[in-house]
N, CA, C and O atoms as CSV, one atom per row, in Angstrom:
chain,resi,resn,atom,element,x,y,z
A,1,UNK,N,N,52.859,-154.095,95.899
A,1,UNK,CA,C,51.512,-153.851,96.347
A,1,UNK,C,C,50.573,-154.818,95.646
A,1,UNK,O,O,50.751,-155.132,94.469
A,2,UNK,N,N,49.587,-155.279,96.369
A,2,UNK,CA,C,48.621,-156.220,95.848
A,2,UNK,C,C,47.763,-155.554,94.772
A,2,UNK,O,O,47.300,-154.432,94.975
A,3,UNK,N,N,47.541,-156.214,93.634
A,3,UNK,CA,C,46.850,-155.594,92.510
A,3,UNK,C,C,45.413,-155.220,92.823
A,3,UNK,O,O,44.902,-154.252,92.260
A,4,UNK,N,N,44.731,-155.969,93.719
A,4,UNK,CA,C,43.346,-155.628,94.014
A,4,UNK,C,C,43.225,-154.434,94.954
A,4,UNK,O,O,42.111,-153.975,95.207
A,5,UNK,N,N,44.329,-153.919,95.477
A,5,UNK,CA,C,44.260,-152.726,96.315
A,5,UNK,C,C,44.486,-151.456,95.511
A,5,UNK,O,O,44.383,-150.354,96.051
A,6,UNK,N,N,44.797,-151.598,94.214
A,6,UNK,CA,C,44.965,-150.441,93.357
A,6,UNK,C,C,43.602,-150.006,92.821
A,6,UNK,O,O,42.804,-150.834,92.383
A,7,UNK,N,N,43.342,-148.686,92.861
A,7,UNK,CA,C,42.054,-148.167,92.416
A,7,UNK,C,C,42.129,-147.723,90.960
A,7,UNK,O,O,42.912,-146.834,90.626
A,8,UNK,N,N,41.314,-148.338,90.079
A,8,UNK,CA,C,41.270,-147.855,88.702
A,8,UNK,C,C,40.703,-146.432,88.718
A,8,UNK,O,O,39.631,-146.193,89.272
A,9,UNK,N,N,41.419,-145.503,88.115
A,9,UNK,CA,C,41.067,-144.089,88.186
A,9,UNK,C,C,41.123,-143.466,86.804
A,9,UNK,O,O,42.121,-143.589,86.093
A,10,UNK,N,N,40.035,-142.791,86.427
A,10,UNK,CA,C,40.005,-142.024,85.186
A,10,UNK,C,C,40.226,-140.567,85.553
A,10,UNK,O,O,39.575,-140.049,86.459
A,11,UNK,N,N,41.136,-139.904,84.858
A,11,UNK,CA,C,41.452,-138.505,85.132
A,11,UNK,C,C,40.914,-137.669,83.975
A,11,UNK,O,O,41.272,-137.875,82.816
A,12,UNK,N,N,40.026,-136.701,84.330
A,12,UNK,CA,C,39.361,-135.867,83.335
A,12,UNK,C,C,39.723,-134.412,83.571
A,12,UNK,O,O,39.638,-133.924,84.698
A,13,UNK,N,N,40.124,-133.719,82.519
A,13,UNK,CA,C,40.419,-132.295,82.588
A,13,UNK,C,C,39.093,-131.540,82.656
A,13,UNK,O,O,38.254,-131.688,81.768
A,14,UNK,N,N,38.895,-130.737,83.694
A,14,UNK,CA,C,37.585,-130.151,83.964
A,14,UNK,C,C,37.102,-129.172,82.902
A,14,UNK,O,O,35.914,-129.169,82.579
A,15,UNK,N,N,37.979,-128.343,82.351
A,15,UNK,CA,C,37.500,-127.323,81.417
A,15,UNK,C,C,37.126,-127.880,80.046
A,15,UNK,O,O,36.214,-127.354,79.408
A,16,UNK,N,N,37.794,-128.917,79.578
A,16,UNK,CA,C,37.493,-129.489,78.258
A,16,UNK,C,C,36.733,-130.807,78.344
A,16,UNK,O,O,36.245,-131.308,77.331
A,17,UNK,N,N,36.629,-131.369,79.537
A,17,UNK,CA,C,35.995,-132.675,79.780
A,17,UNK,C,C,36.676,-133.801,79.005
A,17,UNK,O,O,36.061,-134.834,78.737
A,18,UNK,N,N,37.945,-133.601,78.645
A,18,UNK,CA,C,38.689,-134.638,77.931
A,18,UNK,C,C,39.424,-135.534,78.924
A,18,UNK,O,O,39.870,-135.077,79.977
A,19,UNK,N,N,39.542,-136.798,78.579
A,19,UNK,CA,C,40.218,-137.759,79.444
A,19,UNK,C,C,41.722,-137.630,79.274
A,19,UNK,O,O,42.249,-137.688,78.163
A,20,UNK,N,N,42.407,-137.452,80.411
A,20,UNK,CA,C,43.869,-137.373,80.394
A,20,UNK,C,C,44.503,-138.746,80.452
A,20,UNK,O,O,45.626,-138.942,79.986
A,21,UNK,N,N,43.782,-139.695,81.027
A,21,UNK,CA,C,44.324,-141.038,81.105
A,21,UNK,C,C,43.606,-141.878,82.139
A,21,UNK,O,O,42.751,-141.403,82.887
A,22,UNK,N,N,43.984,-143.136,82.152
A,22,UNK,CA,C,43.463,-144.109,83.113
A,22,UNK,C,C,44.651,-144.604,83.930
A,22,UNK,O,O,45.628,-145.111,83.379
A,23,UNK,N,N,44.558,-144.454,85.236
A,23,UNK,CA,C,45.648,-144.821,86.138
A,23,UNK,C,C,45.162,-145.843,87.150
A,23,UNK,O,O,43.960,-146.039,87.327
A,24,UNK,N,N,46.102,-146.485,87.804
A,24,UNK,CA,C,45.821,-147.346,88.942
A,24,UNK,C,C,46.551,-146.740,90.125
A,24,UNK,O,O,47.780,-146.759,90.179
A,25,UNK,N,N,45.793,-146.200,91.075
A,25,UNK,CA,C,46.380,-145.489,92.206
A,25,UNK,C,C,46.328,-146.330,93.474
A,25,UNK,O,O,45.399,-147.108,93.685
A,26,UNK,N,N,47.342,-146.157,94.308
A,26,UNK,CA,C,47.377,-146.851,95.600
A,26,UNK,C,C,46.942,-145.916,96.725
A,26,UNK,O,O,47.146,-146.220,97.901
A,27,UNK,N,N,46.348,-144.784,96.371
A,27,UNK,CA,C,45.818,-143.828,97.346
A,27,UNK,C,C,44.541,-143.231,96.781
A,27,UNK,O,O,44.283,-143.336,95.582
A,28,UNK,N,N,43.748,-142.614,97.624
A,28,UNK,CA,C,42.445,-142.105,97.252
A,28,UNK,C,C,42.472,-140.577,97.294
A,28,UNK,O,O,42.198,-140.000,98.346
A,29,UNK,N,N,42.791,-139.901,96.184
A,29,UNK,CA,C,42.943,-138.444,96.195
A,29,UNK,C,C,41.645,-137.720,96.528
A,29,UNK,O,O,40.595,-138.003,95.950
A,30,UNK,N,N,41.730,-136.799,97.448
A,30,UNK,CA,C,40.598,-135.957,97.837
A,30,UNK,C,C,40.654,-134.654,97.049
A,30,UNK,O,O,41.729,-134.275,96.583
A,31,UNK,N,N,39.528,-133.952,96.883
A,31,UNK,CA,C,39.586,-132.614,96.284
A,31,UNK,C,C,40.558,-131.735,97.062
A,31,UNK,O,O,40.557,-131.716,98.293
A,32,UNK,N,N,41.381,-131.014,96.322
A,32,UNK,CA,C,42.419,-130.190,96.933
A,32,UNK,C,C,43.790,-130.831,96.883
A,32,UNK,O,O,44.803,-130.176,97.131
A,33,UNK,N,N,43.818,-132.130,96.556
A,33,UNK,CA,C,45.096,-132.835,96.454
A,33,UNK,C,C,45.725,-132.553,95.090
A,33,UNK,O,O,45.046,-132.141,94.150
A,34,UNK,N,N,47.015,-132.779,95.006
A,34,UNK,CA,C,47.737,-132.601,93.750
A,34,UNK,C,C,48.077,-133.962,93.191
A,34,UNK,O,O,48.436,-134.882,93.926
A,35,UNK,N,N,47.959,-134.079,91.875
A,35,UNK,CA,C,48.196,-135.332,91.183
A,35,UNK,C,C,49.106,-135.041,90.000
A,35,UNK,O,O,48.909,-134.062,89.281
A,36,UNK,N,N,50.094,-135.889,89.806
A,36,UNK,CA,C,50.986,-135.708,88.667
A,36,UNK,C,C,50.689,-136.776,87.622
A,36,UNK,O,O,50.672,-137.971,87.918
A,37,UNK,N,N,50.454,-136.317,86.384
A,37,UNK,CA,C,50.193,-137.215,85.262
A,37,UNK,C,C,51.135,-136.818,84.137
A,37,UNK,O,O,51.078,-135.697,83.633
A,38,UNK,N,N,51.994,-137.737,83.752
A,38,UNK,CA,C,52.959,-137.531,82.667
A,38,UNK,C,C,53.757,-136.231,82.833
A,38,UNK,O,O,53.936,-135.480,81.874
A,39,UNK,N,N,54.228,-135.977,84.043
A,39,UNK,CA,C,55.088,-134.827,84.312
A,39,UNK,C,C,54.366,-133.511,84.529
A,39,UNK,O,O,55.015,-132.505,84.816
A,40,UNK,N,N,53.041,-133.481,84.403
A,40,UNK,CA,C,52.260,-132.259,84.614
A,40,UNK,C,C,51.502,-132.375,85.939
A,40,UNK,O,O,50.981,-133.441,86.268
A,41,UNK,N,N,51.444,-131.277,86.697
A,41,UNK,CA,C,50.741,-131.269,87.971
A,41,UNK,C,C,49.309,-130.790,87.777
A,41,UNK,O,O,49.057,-129.809,87.079
A,42,UNK,N,N,48.372,-131.504,88.412
A,42,UNK,CA,C,46.947,-131.172,88.344
A,42,UNK,C,C,46.384,-131.070,89.754
A,42,UNK,O,O,46.819,-131.777,90.664
A,43,UNK,N,N,45.415,-130.186,89.922
A,43,UNK,CA,C,44.699,-130.031,91.179
A,43,UNK,C,C,43.390,-130.803,91.069
A,43,UNK,O,O,42.645,-130.620,90.107
A,44,UNK,N,N,43.103,-131.660,92.038
A,44,UNK,CA,C,41.862,-132.435,92.039
A,44,UNK,C,C,40.740,-131.524,92.515
A,44,UNK,O,O,40.783,-131.003,93.629
A,45,UNK,N,N,39.730,-131.335,91.661
A,45,UNK,CA,C,38.590,-130.485,91.993
A,45,UNK,C,C,37.408,-131.294,92.497
A,45,UNK,O,O,36.673,-130.858,93.383
A,46,UNK,N,N,37.234,-132.479,91.922
A,46,UNK,CA,C,36.066,-133.293,92.257
A,46,UNK,C,C,36.418,-134.761,92.096
A,46,UNK,O,O,37.217,-135.131,91.237
A,47,UNK,N,N,35.809,-135.596,92.938
A,47,UNK,CA,C,36.029,-137.044,92.854
A,47,UNK,C,C,34.669,-137.729,92.821
A,47,UNK,O,O,33.793,-137.434,93.633
A,48,UNK,N,N,34.505,-138.640,91.878
A,48,UNK,CA,C,33.249,-139.396,91.771
A,48,UNK,C,C,33.565,-140.874,91.856
A,48,UNK,O,O,34.556,-141.338,91.291
A,49,UNK,N,N,32.732,-141.608,92.554
A,49,UNK,CA,C,32.887,-143.052,92.665
A,49,UNK,C,C,31.905,-143.725,91.719
A,49,UNK,O,O,30.759,-143.296,91.584
A,50,UNK,N,N,32.365,-144.782,91.068
A,50,UNK,CA,C,31.516,-145.591,90.192
A,50,UNK,C,C,31.445,-146.988,90.807
A,50,UNK,O,O,32.467,-147.615,91.088
A,51,UNK,N,N,30.216,-147.458,91.008
A,51,UNK,CA,C,30.024,-148.760,91.636
A,51,UNK,C,C,29.473,-149.761,90.628
A,51,UNK,O,O,28.839,-149.386,89.641
A,52,UNK,N,N,29.726,-151.050,90.894
A,52,UNK,CA,C,29.278,-152.131,90.047
A,52,UNK,C,C,28.576,-153.146,90.945
A,52,UNK,O,O,29.098,-153.530,91.991
A,53,UNK,N,N,27.384,-153.576,90.522
A,53,UNK,CA,C,26.646,-154.582,91.277
A,53,UNK,C,C,27.185,-155.951,90.892
A,53,UNK,O,O,27.094,-156.366,89.736
A,54,UNK,N,N,27.743,-156.644,91.869
A,54,UNK,CA,C,28.352,-157.945,91.617
A,54,UNK,C,C,27.989,-158.882,92.760
A,54,UNK,O,O,28.256,-158.576,93.922
A,55,UNK,N,N,27.388,-160.013,92.443
A,55,UNK,CA,C,26.963,-161.011,93.437
A,55,UNK,C,C,26.053,-160.397,94.497
A,55,UNK,O,O,26.152,-160.717,95.681
A,56,UNK,N,N,25.169,-159.514,94.052
A,56,UNK,CA,C,24.201,-158.923,94.974
A,56,UNK,C,C,24.743,-157.799,95.847
A,56,UNK,O,O,24.036,-157.304,96.724
A,57,UNK,N,N,25.999,-157.386,95.616
A,57,UNK,CA,C,26.593,-156.312,96.427
A,57,UNK,C,C,27.211,-155.267,95.510
A,57,UNK,O,O,27.764,-155.580,94.456
A,58,UNK,N,N,27.102,-154.035,95.935
A,58,UNK,CA,C,27.770,-152.974,95.190
A,58,UNK,C,C,29.230,-152.907,95.616
A,58,UNK,O,O,29.550,-152.909,96.805
A,59,UNK,N,N,30.094,-152.847,94.635
A,59,UNK,CA,C,31.531,-152.757,94.886
A,59,UNK,C,C,32.080,-151.565,94.105
A,59,UNK,O,O,31.641,-151.258,92.997
A,60,UNK,N,N,33.056,-150.907,94.726
A,60,UNK,CA,C,33.698,-149.785,94.061
A,60,UNK,C,C,34.369,-150.290,92.794
A,60,UNK,O,O,35.231,-151.166,92.851
A,61,UNK,N,N,33.977,-149.743,91.658
A,61,UNK,CA,C,34.487,-150.193,90.361
A,61,UNK,C,C,35.630,-149.302,89.877
A,61,UNK,O,O,36.666,-149.797,89.434
A,62,UNK,N,N,35.436,-147.988,89.965
A,62,UNK,CA,C,36.498,-147.069,89.581
A,62,UNK,C,C,36.197,-145.689,90.160
A,62,UNK,O,O,35.094,-145.420,90.636
A,63,UNK,N,N,37.195,-144.838,90.108
A,63,UNK,CA,C,37.067,-143.464,90.571
A,63,UNK,C,C,37.320,-142.549,89.380
A,63,UNK,O,O,38.198,-142.816,88.560
A,64,UNK,N,N,36.556,-141.482,89.290
A,64,UNK,CA,C,36.784,-140.463,88.271
A,64,UNK,C,C,37.208,-139.189,88.979
A,64,UNK,O,O,36.536,-138.728,89.902
A,65,UNK,N,N,38.326,-138.621,88.542
A,65,UNK,CA,C,38.817,-137.371,89.112
A,65,UNK,C,C,38.689,-136.262,88.078
A,65,UNK,O,O,39.171,-136.402,86.954
A,66,UNK,N,N,38.045,-135.167,88.450
A,66,UNK,CA,C,38.004,-133.974,87.610
A,66,UNK,C,C,39.122,-133.065,88.114
A,66,UNK,O,O,39.173,-132.726,89.296
A,67,UNK,N,N,40.013,-132.677,87.211
A,67,UNK,CA,C,41.213,-131.943,87.602
A,67,UNK,C,C,41.388,-130.697,86.748
A,67,UNK,O,O,40.770,-130.556,85.692
A,68,UNK,N,N,42.238,-129.798,87.223
A,68,UNK,CA,C,42.656,-128.657,86.409
A,68,UNK,C,C,44.163,-128.543,86.489
A,68,UNK,O,O,44.773,-128.843,87.515
A,69,UNK,N,N,44.759,-128.100,85.380
A,69,UNK,CA,C,46.205,-127.964,85.293
A,69,UNK,C,C,46.654,-126.860,86.248
A,69,UNK,O,O,46.015,-125.811,86.336
A,70,UNK,N,N,47.743,-127.098,86.955
A,70,UNK,CA,C,48.249,-126.127,87.917
A,70,UNK,C,C,49.727,-126.369,88.152
A,70,UNK,O,O,50.323,-127.289,87.592
A,71,UNK,N,N,50.294,-125.541,88.975
A,71,UNK,CA,C,51.642,-125.755,89.486
A,71,UNK,C,C,51.488,-126.119,90.950
A,71,UNK,O,O,50.643,-125.553,91.645
A,72,UNK,N,N,52.277,-127.039,91.418
A,72,UNK,CA,C,52.216,-127.415,92.820
A,72,UNK,C,C,52.635,-126.222,93.672
A,72,UNK,O,O,53.730,-125.689,93.494
A,73,UNK,N,N,51.770,-125.797,94.602
A,73,UNK,CA,C,52.115,-124.617,95.396
A,73,UNK,C,C,53.269,-124.892,96.339
A,73,UNK,O,O,53.367,-125.972,96.922
A,74,UNK,N,N,54.135,-123.915,96.483
A,74,UNK,CA,C,55.246,-124.068,97.415
A,74,UNK,C,C,54.835,-123.584,98.803
A,74,UNK,O,O,55.474,-123.924,99.798
A,75,UNK,N,N,53.782,-122.802,98.864
A,75,UNK,CA,C,53.321,-122.274,100.147
A,75,UNK,C,C,52.167,-123.131,100.672
A,75,UNK,O,O,51.000,-122.799,100.462
A,76,UNK,N,N,52.488,-124.217,101.343
A,76,UNK,CA,C,51.473,-125.077,101.950
A,76,UNK,C,C,51.833,-125.295,103.405
A,76,UNK,O,O,53.002,-125.477,103.745
A,77,UNK,N,N,50.826,-125.276,104.259
A,77,UNK,CA,C,51.031,-125.513,105.683
A,77,UNK,C,C,49.941,-126.444,106.189
A,77,UNK,O,O,48.819,-126.429,105.683
A,78,UNK,N,N,50.268,-127.246,107.180
A,78,UNK,CA,C,49.291,-128.107,107.823
A,78,UNK,C,C,48.724,-127.352,109.018
A,78,UNK,O,O,49.446,-127.061,109.972
A,79,UNK,N,N,47.429,-127.035,108.967
A,79,UNK,CA,C,46.760,-126.278,110.029
A,79,UNK,C,C,45.552,-127.065,110.500
A,79,UNK,O,O,44.660,-127.374,109.710
A,80,UNK,N,N,45.518,-127.389,111.779
A,80,UNK,CA,C,44.408,-128.137,112.373
A,80,UNK,C,C,44.053,-129.402,111.587
A,80,UNK,O,O,42.876,-129.732,111.439
A,81,UNK,N,N,45.057,-130.100,111.089
A,81,UNK,CA,C,44.851,-131.375,110.424
A,81,UNK,C,C,44.528,-131.315,108.945
A,81,UNK,O,O,44.297,-132.358,108.334
A,82,UNK,N,N,44.502,-130.113,108.336
A,82,UNK,CA,C,44.292,-130.048,106.893
A,82,UNK,C,C,45.261,-129.054,106.262
A,82,UNK,O,O,45.757,-128.141,106.921
A,83,UNK,N,N,45.519,-129.254,104.966
A,83,UNK,CA,C,46.480,-128.418,104.261
A,83,UNK,C,C,45.864,-127.092,103.872
A,83,UNK,O,O,44.703,-127.025,103.468
A,84,UNK,N,N,46.655,-126.035,104.000
A,84,UNK,CA,C,46.239,-124.674,103.685
A,84,UNK,C,C,47.244,-124.094,102.698
A,84,UNK,O,O,48.453,-124.221,102.896
A,85,UNK,N,N,46.751,-123.455,101.631
A,85,UNK,CA,C,47.623,-122.779,100.672
A,85,UNK,C,C,47.879,-121.375,101.178
A,85,UNK,O,O,46.962,-120.702,101.647
A,86,UNK,N,N,49.114,-120.933,101.085
A,86,UNK,CA,C,49.464,-119.564,101.473
A,86,UNK,C,C,49.875,-119.451,102.923
A,86,UNK,O,O,50.146,-120.451,103.588
A,87,UNK,N,N,49.917,-118.227,103.405
A,87,UNK,CA,C,50.363,-117.919,104.763
A,87,UNK,C,C,49.166,-117.901,105.709
A,87,UNK,O,O,48.368,-116.965,105.665
A,88,UNK,N,N,49.023,-118.919,106.567
A,88,UNK,CA,C,47.857,-118.993,107.442
A,88,UNK,C,C,47.843,-117.925,108.545
A,88,UNK,O,O,46.842,-117.785,109.247
A,89,UNK,N,N,48.933,-117.174,108.706
A,89,UNK,CA,C,48.941,-116.112,109.716
A,89,UNK,C,C,48.307,-114.821,109.201
A,89,UNK,O,O,48.136,-113.873,109.968
A,90,UNK,N,N,47.958,-114.770,107.920
A,90,UNK,CA,C,47.349,-113.572,107.327
A,90,UNK,C,C,45.836,-113.585,107.533
A,90,UNK,O,O,45.197,-114.631,107.414
A,91,UNK,N,N,45.279,-112.445,107.836
A,91,UNK,CA,C,43.838,-112.293,108.027
A,91,UNK,C,C,43.051,-112.714,106.788
A,91,UNK,O,O,41.962,-113.275,106.910
A,92,UNK,N,N,43.587,-112.452,105.603
A,92,UNK,CA,C,42.870,-112.710,104.357
A,92,UNK,C,C,43.006,-114.142,103.840
A,92,UNK,O,O,42.357,-114.498,102.856
A,93,UNK,N,N,43.826,-114.963,104.473
A,93,UNK,CA,C,44.003,-116.340,104.034
A,93,UNK,C,C,42.681,-117.098,104.170
A,93,UNK,O,O,42.014,-117.003,105.200
A,94,UNK,N,N,42.302,-117.849,103.136
A,94,UNK,CA,C,41.032,-118.583,103.122
A,94,UNK,C,C,41.078,-119.859,103.956
A,94,UNK,O,O,40.042,-120.482,104.188
A,95,UNK,N,N,42.264,-120.253,104.408
A,95,UNK,CA,C,42.446,-121.497,105.165
A,95,UNK,C,C,41.830,-122.676,104.430
A,95,UNK,O,O,41.074,-123.470,104.989
A,96,UNK,N,N,42.188,-122.757,103.138
A,96,UNK,CA,C,41.624,-123.751,102.236
A,96,UNK,C,C,42.735,-124.435,101.447
A,96,UNK,O,O,43.816,-123.879,101.252
A,97,UNK,N,N,42.442,-125.663,100.996
A,97,UNK,CA,C,43.353,-126.402,100.125
A,97,UNK,C,C,43.182,-125.970,98.670
A,97,UNK,O,O,44.030,-126.275,97.831
A,98,UNK,N,N,42.095,-125.264,98.366
A,98,UNK,CA,C,41.790,-124.899,96.993
A,98,UNK,C,C,42.011,-123.424,96.688
A,98,UNK,O,O,42.362,-123.076,95.561
A,99,UNK,N,N,41.814,-122.561,97.662
A,99,UNK,CA,C,41.882,-121.119,97.440
A,99,UNK,C,C,42.807,-120.484,98.463
A,99,UNK,O,O,42.685,-120.737,99.662
A,100,UNK,N,N,43.732,-119.660,97.991
A,100,UNK,CA,C,44.686,-118.975,98.875
A,100,UNK,C,C,43.975,-117.869,99.659
A,100,UNK,O,O,43.912,-117.912,100.887
A,101,UNK,N,N,43.440,-116.874,98.935
A,101,UNK,CA,C,42.718,-115.767,99.570
A,101,UNK,C,C,41.947,-114.993,98.501
A,101,UNK,O,O,42.150,-115.211,97.307
A,102,UNK,N,N,41.058,-114.087,98.931
A,102,UNK,CA,C,40.271,-113.290,97.996
A,102,UNK,C,C,41.085,-112.124,97.443
A,102,UNK,O,O,40.845,-111.691,96.316
A,103,UNK,N,N,42.032,-111.615,98.205
A,103,UNK,CA,C,42.807,-110.442,97.815
A,103,UNK,C,C,43.885,-110.784,96.789
A,103,UNK,O,O,44.075,-110.055,95.816
A,104,UNK,N,N,44.583,-111.886,97.006
A,104,UNK,CA,C,45.703,-112.271,96.145
A,104,UNK,C,C,45.651,-113.782,95.894
A,104,UNK,O,O,46.528,-114.509,96.361
A,105,UNK,N,N,44.632,-114.268,95.161
A,105,UNK,CA,C,44.440,-115.712,95.038
A,105,UNK,C,C,45.570,-116.473,94.347
A,105,UNK,O,O,45.765,-117.657,94.622
A,106,UNK,N,N,46.314,-115.824,93.463
A,106,UNK,CA,C,47.390,-116.535,92.777
A,106,UNK,C,C,48.728,-116.415,93.491
A,106,UNK,O,O,49.689,-117.090,93.122
A,107,UNK,N,N,48.800,-115.548,94.525
A,107,UNK,CA,C,50.008,-115.429,95.332
A,107,UNK,C,C,51.151,-114.782,94.601
A,107,UNK,O,O,50.940,-114.176,93.551
A,108,UNK,N,N,52.323,-114.886,95.104
A,108,UNK,CA,C,52.700,-115.505,96.376
A,108,UNK,C,C,52.421,-114.587,97.563
A,108,UNK,O,O,52.271,-113.375,97.410
A,109,UNK,N,N,52.356,-115.183,98.731
A,109,UNK,CA,C,52.055,-114.427,99.942
A,109,UNK,C,C,53.230,-113.557,100.410
A,109,UNK,O,O,53.019,-112.484,100.976
A,110,UNK,N,N,54.447,-114.012,100.179
A,110,UNK,CA,C,55.608,-113.307,100.747
A,110,UNK,C,C,55.818,-111.901,100.179
A,110,UNK,O,O,56.521,-111.099,100.793
A,111,UNK,N,N,55.231,-111.584,99.029
A,111,UNK,CA,C,55.358,-110.232,98.464
A,111,UNK,C,C,54.021,-109.495,98.417
A,111,UNK,O,O,53.917,-108.471,97.742
A,112,UNK,N,N,53.020,-109.976,99.099
A,112,UNK,CA,C,51.681,-109.389,99.052
A,112,UNK,C,C,51.637,-108.098,99.871
A,112,UNK,O,O,52.036,-108.078,101.035
A,113,UNK,N,N,51.153,-107.035,99.258
A,113,UNK,CA,C,51.061,-105.733,99.940
A,113,UNK,C,C,49.864,-105.662,100.881
A,113,UNK,O,O,49.750,-104.725,101.671
A,114,UNK,N,N,48.964,-106.653,100.800
A,114,UNK,CA,C,47.750,-106.656,101.633
A,114,UNK,C,C,47.908,-107.500,102.905
A,114,UNK,O,O,46.954,-107.642,103.670
A,115,UNK,N,N,49.101,-108.062,103.138
A,115,UNK,CA,C,49.306,-108.926,104.297
A,115,UNK,C,C,48.921,-108.208,105.578
A,115,UNK,O,O,49.309,-107.063,105.810
A,116,UNK,N,N,48.148,-108.906,106.407
A,116,UNK,CA,C,47.743,-108.368,107.698
A,116,UNK,C,C,47.742,-109.534,108.691
A,116,UNK,O,O,47.059,-110.535,108.476
A,117,UNK,N,N,48.497,-109.403,109.760
A,117,UNK,CA,C,48.606,-110.471,110.768
A,117,UNK,C,C,47.254,-110.755,111.395
A,117,UNK,O,O,46.571,-109.848,111.869
A,118,UNK,N,N,46.882,-112.014,111.392
A,118,UNK,CA,C,45.603,-112.443,111.979
A,118,UNK,C,C,45.683,-112.379,113.495
A,118,UNK,O,O,46.722,-112.694,114.076
A,119,UNK,N,N,44.605,-111.976,114.136
A,119,UNK,CA,C,44.569,-111.859,115.590
A,119,UNK,C,C,44.345,-113.202,116.274
A,119,UNK,O,O,44.618,-113.338,117.466
A,120,UNK,N,N,43.853,-114.193,115.537
A,120,UNK,CA,C,43.570,-115.488,116.169
A,120,UNK,C,C,44.744,-116.429,116.120
A,120,UNK,O,O,44.654,-117.554,116.612
């Protein structure tokens, strides 16, 4: 891969605001994506772009990712073009990449006593 296509990225742990490291990524992680740093899985909560004025134009200089430590969820589904955590057939599912549901946010869905089939 061409070196100028790699994005300099600073990864910051959200609760302590400490820097986990500086990486060069070949993809642009969105909030809700999972990122692995030194064998640990992190959930991207926020992404900030840093620009640099060079030759009269602003250019993307680096990206800062605010993350939290997590385990990569095994219950993920692609629904209407975006990833959903948990069982999307349940009425209580938040249909979100960040939150499973209000009733059982940490899951798992397969043993949840509140499961209710969604009518839609």
